[in-house]
C-alpha positions as CSV (number, residue, x, y, z in Angstrom):
1,M,0.0,0.0,0.0
2,S,1.4,3.4,-1.0
3,L,1.8,6.1,1.7
4,P,-0.7,8.5,0.0
5,L,-3.3,5.7,-0.1
6,L,-2.5,4.9,3.5
7,A,-3.1,8.5,4.5
8,L,-6.5,8.4,2.8
9,F,-7.3,5.1,4.4
10,L,-6.5,6.4,7.9
11,A,-8.7,9.4,7.4
12,A,-11.5,7.1,6.2
13,F,-11.1,5.0,9.3
14,A,-11.5,8.1,11.5
15,F,-14.6,9.3,9.6
16,G,-16.1,5.8,9.6
17,T,-15.5,5.4,13.4
18,A,-17.3,8.7,14.0
19,E,-20.3,7.7,12.0
20,F,-20.8,4.1,13.2
21,V,-19.6,4.1,16.8
22,I,-22.8,5.8,18.0
23,A,-24.7,2.6,17.4
24,G,-22.6,0.8,20.1
25,I,-23.1,3.5,22.7
26,L,-26.6,4.6,21.8
27,P,-28.3,3.2,25.0
28,D,-25.8,5.0,27.2
29,V,-26.2,8.3,25.3
30,A,-30.0,8.1,25.5
31,T,-29.9,7.4,29.3
32,D,-27.4,10.2,30.0
33,L,-29.1,12.8,27.9
34,G,-32.6,11.9,29.1
35,V,-34.1,10.7,25.7
36,S,-35.5,7.4,24.5
37,V,-33.4,5.0,22.4
38,P,-35.5,5.7,19.2
39,V,-35.1,9.4,19.7
40,A,-31.3,9.0,20.3
41,G,-31.3,7.1,16.9
42,Y,-31.9,10.5,15.3
43,L,-28.3,11.2,16.0
44,I,-27.6,8.7,13.2
45,S,-30.3,10.2,10.9
46,G,-29.0,13.8,11.5
47,Y,-25.5,12.7,10.7
48,A,-26.7,11.0,7.5
49,I,-28.7,14.0,6.4
50,G,-25.7,16.3,7.0
51,I,-23.6,14.1,4.7
52,A,-26.4,13.9,2.1
53,I,-27.1,17.6,1.8
54,G,-24.0,19.4,3.1
55,G,-21.4,17.1,1.6
56,P,-22.2,17.8,-2.1
57,L,-22.8,21.5,-1.5
58,L,-19.4,21.8,0.2
59,A,-17.8,19.7,-2.6
60,L,-19.2,22.1,-5.2
61,L,-18.2,25.2,-3.3
62,T,-14.6,24.0,-2.9
63,N,-14.1,22.2,-6.3
64,R,-11.4,24.7,-7.3
65,M,-9.4,24.3,-4.1
66,S,-6.3,22.2,-3.9
67,R,-7.4,18.6,-3.1
68,K,-4.7,18.3,-0.4
69,T,-5.5,21.6,1.2
70,L,-9.2,20.7,1.3
71,I,-8.6,17.3,2.8
72,L,-6.5,18.9,5.5
73,L,-9.2,21.5,6.3
74,L,-11.8,18.7,6.5
75,G,-9.6,16.8,8.9
76,A,-9.2,19.8,11.1
77,V,-12.9,20.5,11.3
78,F,-13.6,16.8,12.0
79,T,-11.2,16.8,14.9
80,L,-12.7,19.9,16.5
81,G,-16.2,18.5,15.8
82,Q,-15.4,15.4,17.9
83,A,-14.3,17.6,20.8
84,L,-17.7,19.4,20.6
85,C,-19.5,16.1,20.7
86,A,-17.5,15.1,23.8
87,I,-18.5,18.2,25.7
88,A,-22.1,18.6,24.5
89,P,-24.3,19.1,27.6
90,N,-27.6,18.1,26.0
91,F,-29.1,16.1,23.1
92,E,-29.6,19.2,20.9
93,L,-26.0,20.4,21.0
94,L,-24.7,16.8,20.4
95,M,-26.9,16.7,17.3
96,A,-25.6,20.0,16.1
97,A,-22.0,18.9,16.6
98,R,-22.6,15.7,14.7
99,V,-24.2,17.5,11.8
100,I,-21.1,19.8,11.6
101,V,-18.9,16.7,11.4
102,S,-21.2,15.0,8.9
103,V,-20.9,17.8,6.4
104,V,-17.1,17.5,6.2
105,H,-17.5,13.7,6.2
106,G,-19.7,13.9,3.1
107,A,-17.3,16.1,1.2
108,Y,-14.3,13.9,2.2
109,F,-15.4,10.6,0.8
110,G,-16.4,12.0,-2.6
111,I,-13.0,13.7,-2.9
112,A,-11.1,10.8,-1.5
113,A,-12.6,8.4,-4.1
114,V,-11.6,10.7,-7.0
115,V,-8.1,11.2,-5.6
116,A,-7.6,7.5,-4.9
117,V,-8.3,6.4,-8.4
118,T,-5.8,8.9,-9.8
119,L,-3.1,7.5,-7.6
120,V,-3.2,4.0,-9.2
121,A,-3.2,2.4,-12.7
122,P,-6.6,2.2,-14.4
123,E,-6.9,-1.6,-13.9
124,R,-6.6,-1.1,-10.1
125,R,-9.2,1.5,-9.7
126,G,-11.7,-0.9,-8.1
127,F,-9.0,-1.9,-5.6
128,A,-8.3,1.8,-4.8
129,V,-12.0,2.5,-4.1
130,A,-12.1,-0.7,-2.0
131,L,-9.1,0.5,0.0
132,I,-10.9,3.8,0.9
133,L,-14.0,1.8,1.8
134,S,-11.9,-0.5,3.9
135,G,-11.3,2.4,6.2
136,L,-15.0,2.2,6.9
137,T,-14.8,-1.6,7.5
138,V,-11.7,-1.5,9.7
139,S,-13.6,1.2,11.7
140,N,-16.2,-1.5,12.2
141,I,-13.5,-4.0,13.3
142,L,-11.5,-1.7,15.6
143,G,-13.3,1.6,15.9
144,V,-16.8,0.6,16.7
145,P,-16.1,-2.3,19.2
146,G,-13.2,-0.3,20.6
147,G,-15.2,2.8,21.0
148,T,-18.1,0.9,22.5
149,A,-15.8,-0.8,25.0
150,I,-14.3,2.6,25.9
151,G,-17.8,4.0,26.3
152,N,-18.8,1.1,28.6
153,A,-15.6,1.5,30.7
154,L,-15.2,5.3,30.8
155,G,-18.4,6.8,29.6
156,W,-19.7,7.7,26.1
157,R,-17.9,11.1,26.1
158,A,-14.5,9.3,26.3
159,T,-15.5,7.6,23.0
160,F,-15.7,11.0,21.2
161,W,-12.4,12.2,22.7
162,T,-10.8,9.0,21.3
163,V,-12.3,9.5,17.9
164,G,-11.1,13.1,17.8
165,A,-7.5,11.9,18.6
166,I,-7.7,9.5,15.7
167,G,-8.8,12.3,13.4
168,F,-5.9,14.4,14.5
169,V,-3.4,11.7,13.7
170,A,-5.1,11.1,10.3
171,T,-4.8,14.8,9.5
172,L,-1.1,14.7,10.3
173,A,-0.6,11.7,8.1
174,T,-2.4,13.4,5.2
175,A,-0.2,16.5,5.6
176,F,3.0,14.4,5.4
177,F,2.2,11.7,2.8
178,L,-0.4,13.0,0.3
179,P,1.1,14.7,-2.8
180,A,0.8,18.4,-3.0
181,A,-1.5,18.3,-6.0
182,P,-3.3,14.9,-6.2
183,G,-6.5,14.2,-8.1
184,V,-8.3,16.3,-10.6
185,Q,-9.7,19.8,-10.6
186,A,-12.9,20.8,-12.1
187,A,-12.5,22.5,-15.5
188,A,-13.8,26.0,-16.1
189,G,-17.5,26.0,-17.1
190,S,-17.9,22.3,-16.1
191,F,-21.0,22.6,-14.0
192,K,-23.3,21.9,-17.0
193,R,-21.3,18.8,-17.8
194,E,-21.4,17.7,-14.2
195,F,-25.2,17.9,-14.0
196,R,-25.7,16.4,-17.5
197,A,-23.7,13.3,-16.4
198,L,-26.2,12.8,-13.6
199,G,-28.9,12.1,-16.2
200,R,-27.4,8.9,-17.3
201,Q,-29.6,5.9,-16.4
202,A,-26.7,3.9,-15.0
203,I,-25.9,6.7,-12.5
204,I,-29.6,7.3,-11.6
205,C,-30.3,3.6,-11.1
206,S,-27.1,3.1,-9.1
207,L,-27.9,5.9,-6.7
208,L,-31.5,4.5,-6.2
209,I,-29.9,1.1,-5.5
210,V,-27.6,2.7,-2.9
211,V,-30.5,4.4,-1.1
212,L,-32.5,1.2,-0.9
213,V,-29.6,-0.9,0.3
214,M,-28.8,1.6,3.0
215,I,-32.4,1.7,4.1
216,G,-32.3,-2.0,4.6
217,Q,-29.0,-1.9,6.5
218,Y,-29.6,1.0,8.8
219,S,-33.2,0.3,9.8
220,L,-31.4,-2.6,11.5
221,F,-27.9,-1.5,12.3
222,T,-29.1,1.7,14.1
223,F,-30.7,-0.5,16.7
224,I,-28.3,-3.4,16.7
225,A,-27.3,-2.9,20.3
226,P,-30.8,-3.0,21.8
227,L,-31.7,-5.9,19.5
228,L,-28.7,-7.9,20.8
229,L,-29.6,-7.1,24.4
230,E,-33.4,-7.7,24.2
231,V,-33.9,-10.3,21.5
232,T,-30.6,-12.2,21.5
233,Q,-30.4,-11.8,25.3
234,L,-26.7,-11.0,25.3
235,E,-24.9,-9.4,28.2
236,P,-23.8,-5.7,27.6
237,G,-20.1,-6.7,27.7
238,V,-20.6,-9.2,24.8
239,V,-22.1,-6.6,22.4
240,P,-18.7,-5.1,21.4
241,W,-17.5,-8.6,20.5
242,V,-20.5,-9.1,18.2
243,L,-19.8,-5.7,16.6
244,L,-16.2,-6.9,16.1
245,L,-17.5,-10.0,14.2
246,F,-19.5,-7.6,12.0
247,G,-16.3,-5.7,11.3
248,I,-14.4,-8.8,10.5
249,G,-17.0,-9.8,8.0
250,S,-17.0,-6.2,6.6
251,T,-13.3,-6.2,6.0
252,I,-13.3,-9.5,4.2
253,G,-16.3,-8.3,2.1
254,V,-14.9,-5.0,1.0
255,F,-11.8,-6.5,-0.6
256,I,-13.9,-9.3,-2.2
257,G,-16.1,-6.5,-3.6
258,G,-13.1,-4.6,-4.9
259,R,-11.8,-7.7,-6.7
260,L,-15.3,-8.4,-8.1
261,A,-15.6,-4.8,-9.3
262,D,-12.4,-5.2,-11.3
263,W,-13.7,-8.6,-12.7
264,K,-17.3,-8.5,-13.8
265,L,-18.9,-5.5,-12.3
266,M,-22.7,-5.7,-12.8
267,P,-23.0,-9.5,-12.5
268,S,-21.1,-9.3,-9.3
269,L,-23.2,-6.5,-8.0
270,I,-26.4,-8.3,-8.7
271,G,-25.1,-11.5,-7.1
272,I,-24.0,-9.6,-4.0
273,M,-27.5,-8.1,-3.7
274,V,-29.1,-11.6,-3.9
275,L,-26.9,-12.6,-1.0
276,Q,-27.8,-9.5,1.0
277,A,-31.6,-10.2,0.8
278,S,-30.9,-13.8,1.9
279,V,-28.8,-12.7,4.9
280,Y,-31.5,-10.3,6.1
281,A,-34.0,-13.2,6.1
282,A,-31.4,-15.3,8.0
283,L,-31.0,-12.5,10.6
284,Y,-34.7,-12.6,11.3
285,L,-34.5,-16.3,11.9
286,A,-31.3,-16.3,13.8
287,S,-31.8,-13.3,16.2
288,P,-33.1,-15.3,19.2
289,V,-30.2,-17.8,19.0
290,P,-26.9,-16.2,20.2
291,W,-24.4,-18.5,18.5
292,L,-26.3,-18.5,15.2
293,M,-26.8,-14.7,15.4
294,A,-23.0,-14.3,15.8
295,I,-22.3,-16.3,12.6
296,T,-25.0,-14.5,10.6
297,V,-23.7,-11.1,11.7
298,I,-20.3,-12.0,10.1
299,A,-22.1,-12.8,6.8
300,W,-24.1,-9.6,7.2
301,G,-21.0,-7.4,7.4
302,G,-19.4,-9.3,4.5
303,V,-22.2,-8.9,2.0
304,N,-23.0,-5.3,3.0
305,F,-19.5,-4.1,2.5
306,A,-18.9,-6.2,-0.6
307,F,-21.7,-4.1,-2.2
308,G,-19.9,-0.7,-1.9
309,S,-17.0,-1.0,-4.2
310,P,-18.9,-2.4,-7.3
311,V,-21.7,0.2,-7.0
312,Q,-19.2,3.1,-6.5
313,S,-17.0,1.9,-9.3
314,R,-20.0,1.8,-11.6
315,I,-21.0,5.4,-10.8
316,L,-17.4,6.7,-11.2
317,A,-17.1,4.9,-14.5
318,W,-20.3,6.4,-15.9
319,A,-19.3,9.8,-14.6
320,G,-15.7,9.6,-15.9
321,D,-15.9,12.8,-17.9
322,A,-17.5,14.7,-15.0
323,P,-16.5,13.1,-11.7
324,N,-16.8,15.8,-9.1
325,L,-20.5,16.1,-8.5
326,A,-21.2,12.4,-9.1
327,S,-18.5,11.4,-6.7
328,A,-19.9,13.8,-4.1
329,L,-23.4,12.3,-4.6
330,V,-22.2,8.8,-3.9
331,P,-22.0,9.4,-0.1
332,T,-25.2,11.4,-0.5
333,G,-27.0,8.4,-1.8
334,F,-25.6,6.2,1.0
335,N,-26.6,8.6,3.7
336,I,-30.1,9.4,2.4
337,G,-30.7,5.7,2.7
338,I,-29.0,5.7,6.2
339,A,-31.2,8.6,7.3
340,I,-34.4,7.0,6.0
341,G,-33.5,3.7,7.4
342,A,-32.8,5.1,10.9
343,V,-36.0,7.1,11.0
344,L,-38.1,4.2,9.5
345,G,-36.7,1.8,12.1
346,G,-37.3,4.2,15.0
347,T,-40.8,5.1,13.9
348,L,-41.8,1.4,13.5
349,L,-40.3,0.6,16.9
350,E,-42.3,3.4,18.5
351,H,-45.4,1.7,17.0
352,D,-44.6,-1.7,18.6
353,F,-43.0,-3.2,15.5
354,G,-40.4,-5.0,17.6
355,Y,-36.6,-5.2,17.3
356,R,-36.7,-8.7,15.9
357,N,-38.8,-7.7,12.9
358,L,-36.2,-5.0,11.7
359,P,-34.4,-7.4,9.3
360,L,-37.6,-7.8,7.4
361,I,-37.3,-4.2,6.2
362,G,-33.9,-5.2,4.7
363,V,-35.5,-8.1,2.8
364,A,-38.1,-5.8,1.2
365,A,-35.6,-3.0,0.4
366,L,-33.1,-5.4,-1.2
367,L,-35.7,-7.1,-3.3
368,L,-36.7,-3.8,-4.7
369,A,-33.1,-2.7,-5.3
370,L,-32.3,-6.0,-7.0
371,A,-35.2,-5.4,-9.4
372,I,-33.8,-2.0,-10.3
373,A,-30.3,-3.4,-10.8
374,V,-31.5,-6.2,-13.1
375,L,-33.6,-3.7,-15.2
376,S,-30.7,-1.2,-15.4
377,Y,-28.2,-3.8,-16.5
378,A,-30.7,-5.1,-19.2
379,W,-31.2,-1.6,-20.4
380,E,-27.5,-1.0,-20.6
381,R,-26.8,-4.2,-22.6
382,H,-29.8,-3.6,-24.9
383,S,-28.8,0.0,-25.7
384,G,-25.2,-0.7,-26.2
385,D,-24.2,2.3,-24.2
386,V,-20.7,2.3,-22.6
387,P,-19.1,4.6,-20.0
388,P,-17.3,7.7,-21.2
389,G,-13.9,6.8,-22.4
390,A,-14.6,3.1,-22.7
391,P,-14.4,1.4,-26.1
392,A,-17.7,1.1,-27.9
393,A,-19.3,-2.4,-28.1
394,A,-18.8,-4.2,-31.3
């Protein structure tokens, strides 16, 4: 792994830990701030909305700035934002601090994906995207269980201080290792081209698929800690270990997904989505049985994170002549789905849906996403369209 990619990976790890660790400490946050667990779940929805709306806007406003300078500024704001989270005296200020962090998070991942693919040969672009995504998966292996354990031992505020320290180290690594002028800059007068690229059916359908897949994932993952406590009947100290299993599966999945994206992109993506729907059904059946739930959680992490690299590679390929806005909208699609999923799950729980039934939302969302993927691929093959810069079909 090259040092510039390592720096991008480390920053991705910090951002991923900040986003996901709240799921492991959600019951403690809710108790300390005097709100219900479903209401505390809006901390995940608010973060996702900040990424979805603020991230693309910030990316467009800064698209003429040096990529390295911008990434350093994002890292500095991230670090300060974690400190604000740690000292927030009430739910409202904690939400505001997380929204600030989420805006820079959304801008970072769009920029990092574009920069990463320019640092490698064309045939390794799927791997480069997977490497950035692996920052998210490693955050699930180390960051989420570690942050949850720190929160259990020292209080949830210590978790945010720790994540802030990781962000500071990541920012220093970026300053030292990332080239002075990596990536691509937006060309003058490129806004029309950027928006035109978004009209391509492959991009539209891919973003819809992303939203649906994230609805399925986060209607469950937002409330994974109370599900494990109340349905699987685990002790609180065991929950970080189950989250660790999810992270192990995620890391395996993200690199498998990267290899598949460089092999046969759309067939691989469709196959992964079939597996995702199957795993959600398995989670529903396995949730009352601790050992079976642990095994299924590994598979859940694997198929969910195998999905990311192929779908992002498809979007970046079809936006190859106008990558800035499309790349910024990738995390937007992910986080619109995260926000909807968290709100949907919380709303259903408040109406006595029950934690055990949450995986059924994933089954329904994945079946709909799978139908869109199959139709999009059939349309692509029938029309003979190819991504910009790709050789035309014979």
